[in-house]
C-alpha positions as CSV (number, residue, x, y, z in Angstrom):
1,V,0.1,-0.1,0.0
2,R,2.8,2.4,0.9
3,L,4.5,1.7,-2.5
4,H,1.2,2.2,-4.2
5,H,1.0,5.7,-2.6
6,E,4.5,6.5,-3.5
7,L,3.8,5.6,-7.0
8,E,0.8,7.8,-7.0
9,K,2.9,10.8,-5.9
10,V,5.5,10.0,-8.5
11,E,2.7,9.9,-11.2
12,E,1.4,13.3,-10.0
13,K,5.1,14.8,-10.2
14,R,5.3,13.3,-13.6
15,T,2.0,14.8,-14.8
16,K,3.2,18.2,-13.3
17,T,6.6,17.8,-15.2
18,E,4.7,17.1,-18.4
19,E,2.6,20.2,-17.9
20,E,5.6,22.4,-17.3
21,N,7.2,20.9,-20.4
22,E,4.1,21.6,-22.3
23,K,4.2,25.1,-21.1
24,L,7.7,25.5,-22.0
25,R,7.0,24.2,-25.4
26,Q,4.3,26.8,-26.0
27,K,6.8,29.4,-24.9
28,L,9.4,28.2,-27.4
29,I,6.7,28.4,-30.0
30,E,6.0,32.1,-29.0
31,V,9.7,32.8,-29.0
32,E,10.0,31.1,-32.3
33,V,7.1,33.4,-33.7
34,T,8.7,36.5,-32.3
35,K,11.9,35.6,-33.8
36,Q,10.3,35.1,-37.3
37,A,8.7,38.5,-36.8
38,L,12.0,40.1,-35.9
39,Q,13.5,38.4,-38.9
40,N,10.7,39.8,-41.1
41,E,11.3,43.2,-39.7
42,L,15.1,43.0,-40.3
43,E,14.4,41.8,-44.0
44,K,12.0,44.8,-44.5
45,T,14.7,47.1,-43.0
46,K,17.1,45.8,-45.2
47,E,15.0,46.1,-48.3
48,S,14.2,49.7,-47.1
49,Q,17.9,50.5,-46.9
50,K,18.6,49.1,-50.2
51,R,15.9,51.2,-51.7
52,R,17.0,54.3,-50.0
53,G,20.6,53.6,-51.1
54,S,19.5,53.1,-54.8
55,K,17.7,56.4,-54.7
56,D,19.4,59.6,-55.4
57,I,20.6,61.0,-52.2
58,Q,20.1,64.6,-53.2
59,K,16.2,64.1,-54.2
60,T,15.4,62.3,-51.0
61,D,13.4,64.5,-48.7
62,K,13.8,64.5,-44.8
63,K,10.2,63.8,-44.1
64,P,10.0,60.3,-45.8
65,A,13.4,59.3,-44.1
66,Q,11.8,60.4,-40.7
67,T,8.5,58.5,-41.3
68,A,10.7,55.3,-42.1
69,T,12.9,55.7,-38.9
70,E,9.6,56.4,-36.8
71,E,8.0,53.1,-38.3
72,E,10.9,51.2,-37.6
73,N,11.0,52.5,-34.2
74,E,7.5,51.7,-33.7
75,D,8.2,48.1,-34.8
76,L,11.0,48.0,-32.4
77,K,9.0,49.2,-29.6
78,C,6.3,46.5,-30.3
79,Q,9.0,43.8,-30.4
80,L,10.6,45.0,-27.1
81,A,7.2,44.9,-25.5
82,L,6.6,41.5,-26.7
83,I,10.0,40.4,-25.5
84,K,9.6,42.1,-22.1
85,E,6.1,40.1,-21.6
86,E,8.0,36.9,-22.6
87,A,10.8,37.6,-20.3
88,V,8.4,38.2,-17.5
89,L,6.6,35.0,-18.2
90,M,10.1,33.1,-18.5
91,R,10.9,34.6,-15.3
92,K,7.9,33.3,-13.6
93,K,8.2,29.7,-15.1
94,T,11.9,29.6,-14.0
95,A,10.7,30.6,-10.4
96,K,8.1,27.8,-10.4
97,I,10.5,25.5,-11.8
98,D,13.1,26.3,-9.1
99,K,10.4,25.7,-6.5
100,E,9.4,22.5,-7.9
101,K,13.1,21.3,-8.3
102,D,13.7,22.2,-4.5
103,R,10.7,20.3,-3.6
104,L,11.5,17.2,-5.7
105,E,15.1,17.5,-4.3
106,Q,13.7,17.2,-0.8
107,E,11.4,14.2,-1.8
108,L,14.5,12.6,-3.4
109,Q,16.5,13.0,-0.3
110,K,13.5,11.5,1.8
111,Y,13.7,8.5,-0.8
112,R,17.3,8.1,-0.4
113,S,17.0,8.0,3.2
114,F,14.0,5.3,3.1
115,Y,15.6,3.1,0.2
116,G,19.2,4.0,0.1
117,E,21.3,4.7,-3.1
118,L,20.7,2.7,-6.3
119,D,23.6,0.2,-6.6
120,S,23.1,-1.2,-10.0
121,T,20.5,-0.4,-12.9
122,H,19.0,-2.6,-15.4
123,P,19.4,-1.9,-19.3
124,K,16.9,0.1,-21.0
125,G,15.0,-2.7,-22.5
126,E,14.9,-4.6,-19.4
127,A,11.9,-4.4,-17.2
128,G,12.4,-7.4,-14.9
129,G,13.5,-7.5,-11.3
130,P,12.0,-7.0,-8.0
131,P,9.5,-3.9,-7.3
132,T,12.5,-1.9,-5.3
133,T,14.8,-2.3,-8.1
134,R,12.5,-1.0,-10.5
135,E,11.4,1.8,-8.4
136,S,15.0,2.9,-7.8
137,E,15.5,2.8,-11.6
138,L,12.4,5.0,-11.9
139,K,13.8,7.3,-9.3
140,L,16.9,7.5,-11.1
141,R,15.1,8.3,-14.4
142,L,13.2,11.1,-12.6
143,R,16.5,12.4,-11.4
144,L,17.7,12.6,-15.0
145,V,14.4,14.3,-16.1
146,E,15.1,16.8,-13.3
147,E,18.5,17.4,-14.6
148,E,17.1,18.0,-18.0
149,A,14.6,20.5,-16.4
150,N,17.4,22.3,-14.7
151,I,19.3,22.6,-18.0
152,L,16.4,23.9,-19.6
153,G,15.8,26.6,-16.8
154,R,19.5,27.5,-17.3
155,K,19.1,27.9,-21.1
156,I,15.9,30.0,-20.4
157,V,17.9,32.2,-18.2
158,E,20.5,32.5,-20.7
159,L,17.8,33.5,-23.3
160,E,16.6,36.1,-20.9
161,V,20.1,37.5,-20.6
162,E,20.2,37.7,-24.4
163,N,16.9,39.2,-24.6
164,R,18.1,41.9,-22.3
165,G,21.0,42.6,-24.6
166,L,18.7,42.7,-27.5
167,R,16.4,45.2,-25.7
168,A,19.3,47.4,-24.8
169,E,20.6,47.4,-28.4
170,L,17.0,48.2,-29.5
171,D,17.0,51.1,-27.0
172,D,20.4,52.4,-28.3
173,L,19.0,52.1,-31.9
174,R,15.8,53.9,-30.8
175,G,17.8,56.6,-29.2
176,E,20.0,57.0,-32.2
177,G,16.8,57.1,-34.5
178,E,15.3,59.9,-32.4
179,G,18.4,61.8,-32.4
180,A,18.7,61.5,-36.1
181,G,15.0,62.8,-36.4
182,N,15.5,65.6,-34.0
183,S,18.9,66.9,-35.6
184,G,17.4,66.8,-39.1
185,C,20.9,66.0,-40.7
186,G,21.5,65.9,-44.5
187,A,21.9,63.4,-47.0
188,T,25.4,62.4,-45.9
189,S,24.3,62.1,-42.3
190,G,21.4,59.9,-43.5
191,S,23.8,57.6,-45.4
192,G,26.0,57.3,-42.1
193,A,23.0,56.4,-40.1
194,G,21.8,54.0,-42.8
195,R,25.3,52.2,-42.5
196,G,25.0,52.2,-38.7
197,L,21.6,50.6,-38.8
198,G,23.0,48.2,-41.3
199,D,25.7,47.1,-38.9
200,D,23.2,46.9,-36.1
201,L,21.0,44.8,-38.3
202,T,23.8,42.3,-39.0
203,E,24.5,42.0,-35.4
204,L,20.8,41.5,-34.7
205,R,20.9,39.0,-37.4
206,Q,23.7,37.1,-35.9
207,Q,22.1,37.2,-32.5
208,L,18.7,35.8,-33.9
209,Q,20.8,33.0,-35.5
210,L,22.3,32.1,-32.1
211,V,18.7,32.2,-30.8
212,E,17.4,29.8,-33.4
213,D,20.3,27.5,-32.7
214,E,19.5,27.7,-28.9
215,A,15.8,27.0,-29.6
216,E,16.6,24.0,-31.8
217,L,18.8,22.6,-29.1
218,L,15.8,23.2,-26.5
219,R,13.5,21.6,-29.1
220,R,15.6,18.5,-29.2
221,N,16.1,18.4,-25.5
222,L,12.3,18.8,-25.0
223,A,11.7,15.9,-27.5
224,D,14.2,13.6,-25.5
225,A,12.5,14.8,-22.2
226,E,9.2,13.7,-23.8
227,D,10.3,10.5,-24.7
228,Q,11.9,9.7,-21.2
229,N,8.6,10.9,-19.8
230,K,6.6,8.5,-21.9
231,K,9.1,5.7,-20.8
232,V,8.6,6.7,-17.3
233,T,4.8,6.6,-17.6
234,T,4.7,3.2,-19.0
235,E,7.0,2.0,-16.2
236,L,4.8,3.7,-13.7
237,N,1.7,2.1,-15.2
238,K,3.2,-1.4,-15.1
239,L,4.2,-0.9,-11.5
240,R,0.8,0.6,-10.5
241,F,-0.9,-2.2,-12.1
242,K,1.1,-4.7,-10.5
243,A,0.8,-3.1,-7.1
244,G,-3.0,-2.9,-7.6
245,T,-3.0,-6.5,-8.4
246,H,-1.1,-7.4,-5.2
247,E,-3.3,-5.1,-3.1
248,G,-6.4,-6.8,-4.5
249,G,-5.0,-10.0,-4.0
250,A,-4.3,-9.2,-0.3
251,R,-7.9,-7.9,0.2
252,H,-10.1,-10.2,-1.7
253,G,-7.9,-13.5,-2.0
254,G,-8.2,-13.9,-5.6
255,G,-10.5,-13.2,-8.7
256,A,-8.9,-10.9,-11.0
257,A,-7.1,-12.0,-14.1
258,A,-3.7,-10.2,-13.3
259,M,-4.0,-11.9,-9.8
260,D,-4.5,-15.2,-11.5
261,G,-1.3,-14.8,-13.4
262,V,0.6,-14.2,-10.2
263,K,-0.8,-17.1,-8.4
264,N,-0.2,-19.3,-11.5
265,E,3.5,-18.3,-11.4
266,G,3.7,-19.0,-7.6
267,L,1.8,-22.5,-8.0
268,Q,4.1,-23.4,-10.9
269,E,7.1,-22.8,-8.8
270,E,5.6,-24.8,-5.8
271,L,4.8,-27.6,-8.4
272,K,8.5,-27.6,-9.6
273,A,9.6,-27.7,-6.0
274,A,7.2,-30.6,-5.5
275,R,8.4,-32.4,-8.6
276,L,12.0,-32.1,-7.7
277,Q,11.0,-33.7,-4.1
278,I,9.1,-36.3,-5.7
279,N,12.1,-37.2,-7.9
280,D,14.2,-37.3,-4.8
281,L,11.9,-39.5,-3.0
282,S,11.7,-41.9,-5.9
283,G,15.3,-42.0,-5.9
284,K,15.4,-42.9,-2.3
285,V,12.7,-45.6,-2.7
286,M,14.6,-47.1,-5.5
287,Q,17.6,-47.1,-3.2
288,L,15.7,-48.6,-0.4
289,Q,14.3,-51.2,-2.6
290,Y,17.8,-52.2,-3.7
291,E,18.8,-52.3,0.0
292,N,15.9,-54.5,0.6
293,R,16.8,-56.8,-2.1
294,V,20.4,-57.0,-1.0
295,L,19.0,-57.9,2.6
296,L,16.8,-60.5,1.2
297,S,19.6,-62.1,-0.7
298,N,21.9,-62.1,2.5
299,M,18.9,-63.7,4.5
300,Q,18.4,-66.2,1.6
301,R,22.1,-67.2,1.6
302,Y,22.1,-67.3,5.4
303,D,19.1,-69.6,5.5
304,L,20.7,-71.8,3.0
305,A,23.9,-72.1,5.0
306,T,22.1,-72.9,8.1
307,H,19.9,-75.4,6.4
308,L,22.9,-77.1,4.9
309,S,24.6,-77.1,8.5
310,L,21.1,-78.6,9.8
311,R,21.4,-81.6,7.4
312,P,22.2,-84.8,9.5
313,S,25.2,-87.0,8.5
314,P,24.7,-90.4,7.0
315,R,25.9,-92.3,10.1
316,D,23.2,-90.5,12.2
317,S,20.5,-91.2,9.7
318,D,21.4,-94.9,9.8
319,A,21.4,-95.1,13.5
320,E,18.0,-93.4,13.6
321,S,16.5,-95.7,10.8
322,D,17.8,-98.6,12.9
323,A,16.4,-97.3,16.1
324,G,13.0,-96.9,14.8
325,G,11.4,-96.3,11.4
326,A,8.1,-95.3,12.7
327,T,9.3,-92.6,15.0
328,S,11.5,-91.1,12.3
329,G,8.7,-91.2,9.8
330,R,6.6,-89.4,12.4
331,R,9.2,-86.7,13.1
332,E,9.6,-86.1,9.3
333,S,6.0,-85.7,8.8
334,D,5.9,-83.4,11.8
335,E,8.8,-81.3,10.5
336,D,7.3,-81.1,7.1
337,S,4.1,-79.8,8.5
338,T,5.8,-77.3,10.8
339,S,8.1,-76.1,7.9
340,S,4.9,-75.8,5.8
341,R,3.4,-73.5,8.5
342,L,6.5,-71.6,8.9
343,I,6.5,-70.4,5.2
344,P,5.0,-66.9,5.2
345,P,2.4,-66.1,2.7
346,H,4.4,-63.2,0.9
347,R,7.9,-62.3,-0.5
348,K,8.7,-65.6,-2.2
349,R,11.8,-65.7,-3.9
350,E,11.6,-66.0,-7.7
351,G,15.1,-67.3,-8.3
352,P,18.8,-66.9,-7.4
353,V,20.0,-63.5,-6.3
354,G,23.3,-62.0,-7.2
355,G,24.4,-64.6,-9.7
356,E,24.1,-67.5,-7.2
357,S,23.1,-71.0,-8.5
358,D,21.1,-73.8,-6.9
359,S,23.4,-76.7,-5.8
360,D,22.7,-80.3,-6.5
361,E,22.1,-81.0,-2.9
362,V,19.4,-78.2,-2.6
363,R,17.8,-79.6,-5.8
364,N,17.7,-83.0,-4.5
365,N,16.5,-82.1,-1.1
366,N,12.6,-82.2,-0.9
367,G,12.6,-80.0,2.4
368,S,15.0,-77.4,1.2
369,S,13.3,-76.9,-2.1
370,R,10.1,-75.3,-0.5
371,C,10.7,-71.6,-1.0
372,M,13.7,-70.4,1.1
373,T,12.4,-67.0,2.7
374,P,14.4,-64.8,4.9
375,T,11.8,-65.4,7.9
376,R,11.9,-69.2,7.8
377,G,12.8,-70.7,11.1
378,L,13.1,-67.2,12.7
379,Y,10.1,-67.3,14.9
380,T,8.4,-70.1,16.9
381,P,4.7,-70.6,16.1
382,T,2.0,-70.6,18.5
383,G,-0.3,-73.5,18.5
384,P,-0.5,-77.1,19.6
385,E,2.5,-78.0,17.6
386,G,5.0,-75.5,18.8
387,S,6.9,-78.1,20.7
388,A,7.5,-80.0,17.4
389,S,8.8,-76.7,15.8
390,S,11.1,-75.7,18.6
391,A,14.1,-77.1,17.0
392,L,13.5,-75.2,13.8
393,A,13.0,-72.0,15.7
394,R,16.6,-72.1,17.1
395,F,18.3,-73.5,14.0
396,L,19.7,-76.4,15.8
397,P,18.2,-79.4,17.3
398,G,19.5,-78.5,20.8
399,G,18.7,-74.8,20.8
400,R,22.3,-74.0,20.3
401,C,23.5,-71.1,17.8
402,S,27.0,-70.0,17.1
403,L,28.2,-66.5,17.9
404,R,28.6,-65.7,14.3
405,D,25.1,-66.6,13.3
406,R,23.8,-64.6,16.1
407,Q,26.0,-61.7,15.0
408,Q,24.7,-61.9,11.5
409,M,21.0,-61.9,12.8
410,V,21.7,-58.8,15.0
411,D,23.2,-56.9,12.0
412,I,20.2,-57.9,9.8
413,R,17.7,-56.7,12.4
414,A,19.6,-53.3,12.8
415,E,19.7,-52.7,9.2
416,A,16.0,-53.4,8.8
417,E,15.3,-50.9,11.7
418,R,17.4,-48.3,10.1
419,L,15.4,-49.0,6.9
420,V,12.2,-48.6,8.8
421,R,13.3,-45.1,10.2
422,T,14.4,-43.9,6.7
423,I,10.9,-45.0,5.4
424,D,9.2,-43.2,8.2
425,R,11.1,-39.9,7.2
426,L,10.1,-40.4,3.7
427,I,6.5,-40.9,4.5
428,A,6.5,-37.8,6.7
429,D,8.1,-35.7,3.9
430,T,5.6,-37.2,1.4
431,A,2.7,-36.1,3.7
432,T,3.9,-32.6,4.1
433,I,4.2,-32.2,0.3
434,I,0.7,-33.6,-0.1
435,S,-0.8,-31.4,2.5
436,E,0.9,-28.2,1.0
437,A,-0.2,-29.3,-2.4
438,R,-3.9,-29.6,-1.1
439,V,-3.8,-26.2,0.5
440,Y,-2.5,-24.5,-2.6
441,V,-5.2,-26.3,-4.6
442,S,-7.9,-25.4,-2.2
443,N,-6.8,-21.8,-2.4
444,G,-6.6,-21.6,-6.1
445,D,-9.8,-23.6,-7.0
446,L,-11.6,-20.3,-8.1
447,M,-8.5,-19.2,-9.9
448,F,-8.0,-22.3,-11.9
449,G,-11.9,-22.5,-12.5
450,R,-11.5,-19.4,-14.6
451,G,-8.5,-20.5,-16.7
452,G,-10.2,-22.1,-19.6
453,E,-8.3,-24.9,-21.6
454,E,-4.9,-23.9,-20.0
455,G,-6.6,-24.2,-16.5
456,G,-8.0,-27.6,-17.5
457,E,-4.6,-28.9,-18.7
458,G,-3.1,-27.6,-15.3
459,D,-5.8,-29.3,-13.3
460,G,-5.1,-32.6,-15.1
461,S,-1.4,-32.3,-14.6
462,R,-1.9,-31.5,-10.8
463,I,-4.4,-34.3,-10.6
464,R,-1.7,-36.8,-11.9
465,E,0.9,-35.5,-9.7
466,H,-1.5,-35.7,-6.6
467,E,-2.3,-39.4,-7.7
468,L,1.4,-40.1,-8.1
469,L,2.1,-38.7,-4.6
470,Y,-0.6,-40.7,-2.9
471,R,0.5,-43.8,-4.7
472,I,4.1,-43.4,-3.7
473,N,2.9,-42.7,0.0
474,A,0.6,-45.7,0.0
475,Q,3.4,-48.0,-1.4
476,M,5.9,-46.7,1.1
477,K,3.4,-47.4,4.0
478,A,2.8,-50.9,2.8
479,F,6.4,-51.5,2.4
480,R,6.9,-50.2,6.0
481,K,4.2,-52.5,7.3
482,E,5.8,-55.5,5.6
483,L,9.2,-54.5,6.9
484,Q,7.7,-54.2,10.5
485,A,6.1,-57.5,10.3
486,F,9.5,-58.9,9.2
487,I,11.2,-57.4,12.1
488,D,8.5,-58.7,14.5
489,R,9.0,-62.1,13.2
490,L,12.7,-61.7,13.2
491,E,13.8,-63.2,16.7
492,V,17.6,-63.2,17.3
493,P,18.7,-66.6,18.3
494,R,20.1,-66.7,22.0
495,L,23.4,-68.4,23.1
496,E,22.5,-70.9,25.5
497,D,25.0,-72.5,27.9
498,R,24.3,-76.0,27.3
499,E,27.8,-76.5,25.6
500,A,29.3,-75.1,28.8
501,E,26.9,-77.0,30.9
502,E,27.8,-80.4,29.2
503,P,31.3,-80.4,30.3
504,L,30.2,-79.4,33.8
505,S,27.6,-82.1,34.0
506,M,30.3,-84.7,33.0
507,F,32.8,-83.5,35.8
508,Q,30.4,-82.7,38.5
509,P,30.1,-86.3,39.8
510,I,33.8,-86.7,39.8
511,I,34.4,-83.4,41.6
512,L,31.7,-84.4,44.3
513,L,33.3,-87.8,44.7
514,I,36.7,-86.2,45.2
515,L,35.2,-83.7,47.7
516,I,33.5,-86.7,49.6
517,L,36.7,-88.6,49.7
518,V,38.7,-85.5,51.0
519,L,36.0,-84.9,53.7
520,F,35.4,-88.3,54.6
521,S,39.1,-89.6,54.6
522,S,38.9,-90.4,58.3
523,L,36.1,-92.8,57.8
524,S,36.4,-96.4,57.2
525,Y,36.7,-98.0,53.9
526,A,33.2,-99.7,54.4
527,T,31.3,-96.4,55.1
528,I,33.1,-94.6,52.1
529,F,32.1,-97.5,49.9
530,K,28.5,-97.2,51.2
531,L,28.4,-93.4,50.4
532,V,29.9,-93.8,46.9
533,F,27.3,-96.4,46.3
534,L,24.6,-94.3,47.4
535,F,25.9,-91.3,45.4
536,T,26.1,-93.2,42.1
537,L,22.6,-94.8,42.8
538,F,21.3,-91.2,43.3
539,F,22.7,-90.1,39.9
540,V,21.6,-93.1,38.0
541,L,18.0,-92.9,39.3
């Protein structure tokens, strides 16, 4: 609003300067008219002098000479009166221009105190840039126009000085003419006065030529000033139009065609930024998918290695078959049923990953050919058959797990949790982009409703972008759910102390026997034998 008021003030100043220029132009036209009249008078005097010179000097009478000089004096008096009036008007105009110049200088000082000096100006054909730079450029142009006005004022003063000189010369000529009329000199004196008048007329002609040159320069300067004023008016109209559109947008919230253009530019910038963010998010999603594939391949390799380590040796299988075929058959059926239950319903592997090939043992083994998934055997199912699948839940029949396997599982879990956090951040960023786009679209519904075919195309592109954003967000949420379910099913195997307990369980009876022998060394052999017998009987039972 303040910028709008300042632009209105500048427009008023510009109109005033245009009025002043118009008045100066009229004055110049009047000066040209008077100059033409003076030139005509000079030509008349020259012709009269030629005529008087051609006539016989002796036959000439004094009365016709006196009448000619009187007519010339009257003409000169009229011209002097006109020049005096023009000089008075010029003085008034110069006084007004000086006052206006002082006032404009004060306002320029205020503008400089408010906005500072202009650092860099744009070229003449360039109209871009923020309003502050354009305003400073307009101020600089106004300053140039004021300097031109000052130059014109100085030239007007110079013309006034020249007019005063011409007036003094005309007064001198008038005095000489009156003296010649009163003295009544003869033919020789008349011829001398004619020569003096001829010299004065030549001087006047030279001065008139100088005045013509000055008038031509002033005319050119006025034409340049008019061109500059036109440019300044066009710039001011543009700025006022833009300021009005900004003010109307702040008051009414949209509805005009110019404001639609401004909002279109803002929304296009926002959409460009949203597209860049969408591209970044799609790149991050592709990277996360690649990391997920790497994790799946690592898990499948780990599962394959653990399965190969779980395969029993031929001796153990022969012993188990000799011990009892029925129990082994039941156990195999139970393991098949539990392994079939442990297979998750999603993320089935569609082939080898990373250039790996299936081994002959994996092809020949029926149990291992049932979809090696990364979540196989990493959780214990709840149900009546949980006891039967407890061996598969810990990778080893006795619940043992090596430190290397456990470290690999911990690393996989940490990587999956990091992936979940990254996906959460991506989902949050996408949600903010969607909300911002929804806010801009809700604010610009009316504006885009008036756009016509271009608005329809913009609506289609925005709808496609919104659908793409929603689709990306939904896919990331689904992927996060699957990853969270995978983390929940992923149980890190625990290192149990049965490997350490077995040696202790082997040496505990011997240690206890040694302690008993040491404690009861003072007893007889019969009592010691009885105690050892009871001890072994206790452990056997």
